[in-house]
LODO-568846 format. One record per residue (C-alpha): chain; z, x, y. Coordinates in Angstrom, 1 decimal, always signed. Example, Ala and Ser with C-alpha at 12.3 -4.5 7.8 and 13.67 -1.06 7.14 Angstrom:
2
atom chaine->A z->+7.8 x->+12.3 y->-4.5
atom chaine->A z->+7.1 x->+13.7 y->-1.1
This chain:
64
atom chaine->A z->+21.1 x->+23.2 y->+16.9
atom chaine->A z->+23.4 x->+22.1 y->+14.3
atom chaine->A z->+21.9 x->+20.0 y->+11.0
atom chaine->A z->+20.9 x->+16.8 y->+11.3
atom chaine->A z->+22.0 x->+13.7 y->+9.4
atom chaine->A z->+19.3 x->+11.1 y->+8.6
atom chaine->A z->+19.0 x->+7.6 y->+7.1
atom chaine->A z->+16.2 x->+6.9 y->+4.6
atom chaine->A z->+15.8 x->+3.5 y->+2.2
atom chaine->A z->+15.5 x->+4.0 y->-1.5
atom chaine->A z->+12.6 x->+2.4 y->-2.8
atom chaine->A z->+14.2 x->+2.3 y->-6.2
atom chaine->A z->+17.2 x->+0.5 y->-5.2
atom chaine->A z->+16.6 x->-0.8 y->-1.8
atom chaine->A z->+19.5 x->+0.9 y->-0.1
atom chaine->A z->+19.9 x->+3.0 y->+3.0
atom chaine->A z->+21.2 x->+6.4 y->+2.2
atom chaine->A z->+22.6 x->+9.2 y->+4.2
atom chaine->A z->+20.3 x->+12.3 y->+4.2
atom chaine->A z->+22.5 x->+15.3 y->+4.8
atom chaine->A z->+22.0 x->+18.7 y->+6.0
atom chaine->A z->+18.5 x->+18.8 y->+7.9
atom chaine->A z->+17.6 x->+21.6 y->+9.7
atom chaine->A z->+16.1 x->+20.9 y->+12.8
atom chaine->A z->+13.7 x->+23.3 y->+13.1
atom chaine->A z->+12.3 x->+22.4 y->+10.0
atom chaine->A z->+11.9 x->+18.5 y->+10.5
atom chaine->A z->+10.4 x->+19.4 y->+14.0
atom chaine->A z->+7.9 x->+21.7 y->+11.6
atom chaine->A z->+7.3 x->+18.9 y->+9.2
atom chaine->A z->+6.7 x->+16.2 y->+11.9
atom chaine->A z->+4.3 x->+18.4 y->+13.6
atom chaine->A z->+2.2 x->+19.5 y->+10.6
atom chaine->A z->+2.5 x->+16.3 y->+8.4
atom chaine->A z->+4.7 x->+18.0 y->+5.8
atom chaine->A z->+6.9 x->+15.6 y->+3.7
atom chaine->A z->+10.4 x->+15.2 y->+4.8
atom chaine->A z->+12.1 x->+14.6 y->+1.3
atom chaine->A z->+14.8 x->+11.8 y->+0.6
atom chaine->A z->+17.3 x->+11.6 y->-2.2
atom chaine->A z->+19.4 x->+8.8 y->-3.5
atom chaine->A z->+22.5 x->+9.9 y->-5.6
atom chaine->A z->+23.1 x->+6.4 y->-6.8
atom chaine->A z->+19.6 x->+6.4 y->-8.5
atom chaine->A z->+18.9 x->+10.5 y->-8.5
atom chaine->A z->+15.6 x->+9.3 y->-7.3
atom chaine->A z->+13.8 x->+11.3 y->-4.7
atom chaine->A z->+11.0 x->+10.3 y->-2.3
atom chaine->A z->+9.0 x->+11.0 y->+0.8
atom chaine->A z->+10.2 x->+9.7 y->+3.8
atom chaine->A z->+8.1 x->+6.6 y->+5.5
atom chaine->A z->+6.0 x->+6.9 y->+8.9
atom chaine->A z->+8.6 x->+4.8 y->+10.1
atom chaine->A z->+11.2 x->+6.7 y->+9.1
atom chaine->A z->+9.4 x->+9.8 y->+10.1
atom chaine->A z->+9.4 x->+8.1 y->+13.6
atom chaine->A z->+13.3 x->+7.6 y->+13.8
atom chaine->A z->+13.5 x->+11.4 y->+12.8
atom chaine->A z->+11.1 x->+11.8 y->+15.9
atom chaine->A z->+13.2 x->+10.0 y->+18.1
atom chaine->A z->+16.7 x->+11.3 y->+16.9
atom chaine->A z->+15.5 x->+14.7 y->+17.5
atom chaine->A z->+14.5 x->+14.0 y->+21.2
atom chaine->A z->+18.0 x->+12.7 y->+21.9
Protein backbone atom coordinates (compact mmCIF):
# COMPACT_ATOMS: atom_id res chain seq x y z
CA UNK A 1 0.00 0.00 0.00
CA UNK A 2 1.33 3.47 -0.83
CA UNK A 3 1.61 6.47 1.47
CA UNK A 4 -1.60 8.17 2.59
CA UNK A 5 -2.29 11.91 2.63
CA UNK A 6 -4.63 13.18 5.37
CA UNK A 7 -6.21 16.45 6.48
CA UNK A 8 -5.84 17.83 9.98
CA UNK A 9 -6.89 21.20 11.38
CA UNK A 10 -4.08 23.27 12.83
CA UNK A 11 -5.03 24.31 16.38
CA UNK A 12 -2.93 27.46 16.04
CA UNK A 13 -4.28 29.01 12.80
CA UNK A 14 -7.47 26.96 12.38
CA UNK A 15 -6.69 25.98 8.78
CA UNK A 16 -6.92 22.42 7.50
CA UNK A 17 -3.48 21.21 6.49
CA UNK A 18 -2.65 18.31 4.23
CA UNK A 19 -0.47 15.75 5.97
CA UNK A 20 1.72 13.91 3.45
CA UNK A 21 3.51 10.60 3.43
CA UNK A 22 1.90 8.64 6.23
CA UNK A 23 2.60 4.93 5.96
CA UNK A 24 -0.71 2.98 6.06
CA UNK A 25 0.73 0.20 8.23
CA UNK A 26 1.99 2.73 10.78
CA UNK A 27 -1.39 4.48 10.81
CA UNK A 28 -3.22 1.20 11.46
CA UNK A 29 -0.78 0.37 14.25
CA UNK A 30 -1.28 3.84 15.82
CA UNK A 31 -5.06 3.49 15.61
CA UNK A 32 -5.03 0.05 17.20
CA UNK A 33 -2.61 0.92 20.00
CA UNK A 34 -3.82 4.46 20.70
CA UNK A 35 -0.46 5.97 19.78
CA UNK A 36 -0.40 9.57 18.59
CA UNK A 37 -0.75 10.46 14.93
CA UNK A 38 1.27 13.63 14.53
CA UNK A 39 0.37 16.51 12.22
CA UNK A 40 2.32 19.58 11.10
CA UNK A 41 1.47 23.09 9.84
CA UNK A 42 4.05 24.66 7.56
CA UNK A 43 2.51 28.13 8.00
CA UNK A 44 2.74 28.07 11.81
CA UNK A 45 5.65 25.64 12.04
CA UNK A 46 3.55 23.86 14.66
CA UNK A 47 3.03 20.18 15.50
CA UNK A 48 0.06 18.57 17.21
CA UNK A 49 -1.64 15.25 17.77
CA UNK A 50 -4.61 14.52 15.51
CA UNK A 51 -7.98 14.70 17.26
CA UNK A 52 -10.26 11.75 17.95
CA UNK A 53 -12.56 12.85 15.10
CA UNK A 54 -9.60 13.07 12.71
CA UNK A 55 -8.44 9.61 13.82
CA UNK A 56 -11.92 8.31 12.94
CA UNK A 57 -11.55 9.92 9.50
CA UNK A 58 -8.18 8.18 9.11
CA UNK A 59 -9.76 4.81 9.98
CA UNK A 60 -12.53 5.37 7.40
CA UNK A 61 -9.97 6.41 4.76
CA UNK A 62 -7.92 3.27 5.38
CA UNK A 63 -11.02 1.05 5.05
CA UNK A 64 -11.83 2.32 1.55
